[in-house]
C-alpha positions in Angstrom: 0.2 -0.1 0.0 1.4 3.5 -0.8 -0.1 6.9 0.1 -0.4 10.2 -2.3 -1.9 13.5 -2.2 -2.2 16.6 -4.4 0.8 18.9 -2.7 1.8 21.7 -5.3 0.4 23.9 -7.8 3.5 24.8 -10.2 3.0 27.9 -12.3 5.7 27.2 -14.9 6.9 30.7 -16.2 8.5 31.2 -19.5 10.6 34.3 -18.2 14.1 35.8 -17.7 12.6 37.4 -14.5 11.2 35.1 -12.2 10.9 37.9 -9.5 8.5 39.8 -11.8 6.3 37.0 -12.0 6.3 36.1 -8.5 5.3 39.6 -7.5 2.5 39.4 -9.9 1.1 36.1 -8.6 2.0 37.1 -5.1 -0.5 40.1 -5.6 -3.0 38.2 -7.5 -3.5 35.2 -5.0 -2.9 37.4 -1.9 -0.1 35.3 -0.7 3.4 36.8 0.3 6.6 35.7 -1.2 8.5 33.3 1.1 11.5 33.1 -1.2 12.6 33.9 -4.7 15.2 31.2 -5.0 13.6 28.1 -3.4 16.7 25.4 -4.3 19.4 27.9 -4.8 19.7 27.8 -8.4 17.2 30.6 -9.5 14.6 28.2 -11.1 11.9 28.3 -8.3 10.3 30.8 -6.2 7.6 30.1 -3.5 4.6 31.9 -2.1 3.4 31.5 1.4 0.6 29.1 1.9 -1.3 27.6 4.9 -0.1 24.0 6.2 -3.6 22.7 4.8 -3.3 24.2 1.5 -1.0 23.2 -1.6 2.4 24.5 -1.9 2.5 27.2 -4.8 5.7 27.3 -6.5 6.9 29.3 -9.7 9.0 27.6 -11.9 11.3 29.3 -14.5 11.0 27.2 -17.8 12.0 27.4 -21.6 8.8 26.0 -22.7 5.4 27.9 -22.9 3.8 29.3 -19.7 1.2 26.8 -18.0 0.0 25.2 -14.8 0.7 22.0 -13.7 0.0 19.9 -10.6 2.5 17.7 -8.3 1.2 14.5 -6.6 3.5 13.7 -3.7 3.8 9.9 -2.7 5.5 7.6 -0.4 6.3 5.4 -3.2 6.9 7.1 -6.6 7.2 4.1 -8.8 3.9 2.6 -7.4 2.1 6.0 -7.9 3.5 6.2 -11.5 2.4 2.8 -12.0 -1.4 3.4 -10.8 -1.2 6.6 -13.1 -0.3 4.4 -15.9 -3.3 2.1 -15.3 -5.6 5.3 -15.4 -4.3 6.3 -18.8 -1.4 8.3 -18.1 2.0 8.1 -19.8 5.6 8.6 -18.5 7.5 11.7 -20.1 10.6 12.2 -18.2 12.5 11.0 -15.0 14.6 12.8 -12.9 16.0 9.9 -10.7 14.9 9.6 -7.3 13.2 13.0 -7.3 10.1 12.6 -9.5 8.4 11.6 -13.1 6.8 14.0 -15.3 3.8 12.4 -16.6 1.2 13.3 -19.1 -2.8 12.6 -18.4 -4.9 11.2 -21.4 -6.1 14.8 -21.6 -2.7 16.2 -22.5 -2.1 18.1 -19.2 1.3 17.3 -17.8 1.8 16.8 -13.9 4.5 15.3 -11.8 4.6 12.5 -9.4 7.2 13.6 -6.6 8.5 12.4 -3.2 6.9 14.2 0.0 7.3 17.8 -0.1 6.5 18.6 3.6 7.6 17.1 7.0 4.1 16.3 7.9 2.6 13.6 5.1 -0.8 13.4 6.4 -3.8 15.6 5.7 -5.8 14.8 2.7 -4.0 11.6 2.3 -5.0 9.1 0.1 -4.3 5.3 0.4 -3.8 3.0 -2.6 -3.4 -0.8 -2.5 
């Protein structure tokens, strides 16, 4: 049995200035900016959210701007296989970190390892 849940809304931004994008979304969503450099590589900014809300990340990307969801799980391979049974396909793997998947509708999403210390609220259990 493994567990999973929606954990992050990722706003992919095709921009050279992630700070401007973060400022816009901060004001638009009424969320303060926690950091403009989440991982120290300049690719991610994070907005403040409550513990029971999804994380909101802005990601600097080269592809067209879009929004995607991250599903966190305690067993990435099991969750990826569950998604495949539902009709999703594997697109790209970042070893030991996440799988980029594509839903039958064409939407991209990621299956990631747990992103918060408490992996509990809104948890789904899959056998």
